[in-house]
KOLMARBA-313751 format. One record per residue (C-alpha): residue in one letter; x, y, z. Coordinates in steps of 0.1 Angstrom, whole numbers, plus 5000, padded with zeros to 4 digits. Example, Ala and Ser with C-alpha at 12.3 -4.5 7.8 and 13.67 -1.06 7.14 Angstrom:
A512349555078/S513749895071/
***
This chain:
X363488335365/X361988385330/X362488665307/X359388905306/X358188965269/X356389295265/X355989235226/X354589035204/X354988955169/X352188795151/X351588615117/X348288555108/X347688265087/X344788025081/X345687725101/X349887835111/X350688155132/X354588265137/X355188485168/X358088705175/X358488825212/X360889065222/X362189195257/X362289575274/X365789595255/X364289475225/X366089145218/X364088825206/X363988585233/X361188395217/X359888245180/X357487995180/X354987895158/X351587765166/X348287625155/X344687795154/X343787635181/X346687675205/X347088085197/X344688175224/X345687925249/X349388025243/X348188415250/X346188305276/X349588215298/X351488545289/X351088825306/X349689135292/X351789305264/X351189445233/X350489195205/X350989295167/X349189205135/X349289305103/X345889485088/X344089115069/X341788875069/X340888765103/X342789055119/X340089175140/X338788915151/X342188815169/X342689185178/X338989175196/X340088835214/X343288915225/X342189275240/X339789035261/X342488835277/X343989185283/X346289235260/X347289585238/X346289405200/X347389655175/X346889615142/X349189735117/X349089865077/X351189575058/X353189875040/X354490005072/X355589685078/X357289605045/X360689845056/X361289665085/X360689315067/X363489385039/X365989535064/X369089265073/X366888975064/X367588685036/X364488645028/X360588655033/X359188355050/X356788385083/X359488405110/X360588705094/X357188885089/X356488845125/X359888955135/X359889275111/X355689295123/X356989365159/X360189565150/X357689805134/X355489755167/X357589925187/X357990225170/X356290525191/X354790705160/X353690425141/X350190425125/X347690205136/X344390025117/X341590115145/X340289755160/X336489715149/X333689605171/X331189315158/X328589575153/X330989795126/X332189525110/X328389395103/X327689695090/X330889715067/X329789375055/X326589515044/X328689815026/X331189515007/X328189344993/X326889634980/X330089804965/X330089414949/X326689464932/X327589734921/X330389674902/X328689354890/X325689594879/X328389814860/X330189534842/X326989354829/X325589694814/X328789764798/X328989434784/X325589464775/X326189734755/X329389634741/X326789364728/X324189604708/X326689784696/X328289474679/X325089524659/X325389814650/X322889944682/X324590254698/X322990344735/X323590694750/X325390744778/X323590674814/X322490344834/X318990504840/X318490654808/X319690324790/X316890134816/X314390334803/X315090314766/X315289954767/X311589904758/X312290114728/X315290004716/X313489614721/X310989764695/X313089954674/X315789714665/X313289394667/X313789284631/X317789424629/X318989134656/X318288764655/X315888654679/X318388384694/X320388724704/X317388894715/X317088564742/X320388684754/X320489024752/X317188964779/X318588744805/X321989014805/X318989294808/X316989104835/X319989054850/X320889404855/X317389464867/X317789194898/X321289364909/X319589714909/X316689584928/X319489424953/X321489764955/X317989954962/X317789664992/X320789725012/X320390105003/X317390075024/X319289835048/X322390065054/X319390395056/X318090215086/X320790125103/X321690545101/X318290635114/X318990405146/X322790525153/X323190905165/X326290925154/X325490865117/X322691095121/X324991405133/X326791315102/X324291335078/X323791705087/X327091755073/X326491885033/X328191655013/X327791405037/X324691125028/X323390845049/X325890565027/X328990785037/X327590845070/X326990485077/X330590405061/X332490685086/X330790545118/X331290185109/X334990255104/X336090555125/X333690435153/X333990685185/X337190835167/X338790765196/X341490585179/X343390915164/X344191255179/X342391475160/X340891515127/X344091605109/X345391285117/X342291095102/X342291285070/X345991185066/X345390815075/X342290835048/X344890965024/X343491295017/X346391465021/X349091554998/X352691404994/X355591635012/X359491654992/X360791905016/X363991985022/X366592295031/X363192475047/X361392455005/X357992275010/X357192094981/X353991904980/X352391664958/X349591454950/X347491294980/X348990994997/X345890794989/X346990565020/X344090425042/X340490295037/X340290364995/X335890264996/X335590585025/X338290785007/X336090724973/X332990794990/X334191155004/X335291264974/X332191184951/X330991364981/X332891674980/X332191664942/X328191654945/X328191984969/X330692144947/X327992154925/X325892364949/X328792584969/X328092864940/X324792954951/X325292934992/X326793225013/X328192995044/X331593015051/X332592675040/X330892715003/X332593054997/X335692905002/X335092594983/X334292804957/X336993034956/X339592744964/X337492594930/X338392904911/X342392914926/X342692544919/X340692354899/X337492134904/X340091804918/X341791984938/X338792164955/X336691804955/X339691614971/X340391934995/X336491955002/X336491535012/X339191635034/X337691935054/X334491675059/X336991375077/X337691635098/X334091755103/X333591405105/X336491315135/X334691635157/X331191555154/X331891145168/X334991215189/X333391515206/X329491365201/X328591765191/X325791825163/X326992065132/X326892395135/X327492605102/X329792885105/
***
């Protein structure tokens, strides 16, 4: 009679996959290396079990495929696997990685990364491309500023202002800068304009997706959560059922302070910054925008934010408000409710 494997640790790669399997007593009963084509064939022959892997390229694809076969596929943040990789092992290799993943997955309170559907990944792809285009736009704009400064031309801050003033800059300093240099500078400015048009196009796609999503539309009812943040929340959080409550979701995003408490004395530090950096950044920027309007409002959330801003300062108040928005977003998605201001 063969030993029943209740949990697998799967170390993902492009073409070679290391597997570690343990029985109900936690004893390792299987170590195996498979090719990409053999992976699903192997798991199709196994009884339903927990199959854990680290978050990374292809993790969501394999998690969906293994779930379709009846397994309990789980994705773990590599930072939570690292401590188990270092304990009692001679070094880092694929076999030890698979064993560490398997051991980490056996912890009852191990935080997991929600497995994304194809639609969620497609929507997040738009966000990733947009973030990349925005980065390129900022990079070229800064390069253009630096090159103009080489000729003694200093431009005021602000991308929109720079673009508005470009024709005047071009005319006023036409004789100060050689024509050969202007040819290159004009090319960089044209590239900035092209990237800006690309950002507008991607923003339009995101807004169209929000209009066709009841969940995302509900999120835009929250002051401080716009279409881009709402779209990213739906694509990342889904229906919210992967988290017990909004507090756990906010902690998963890294919007809670680090704790160093002992002897009944609570010591709280800076936020942990764990989880999705992109989504955390969107929430904090939205909270900063909202803080600029709370002084003129009388609702409970605005009065709370104003009091916190006066007591703790702008930055801490922005993070605390982003934390509150994350909890509200989880409630609206998990319980399918509309936002009702207090």
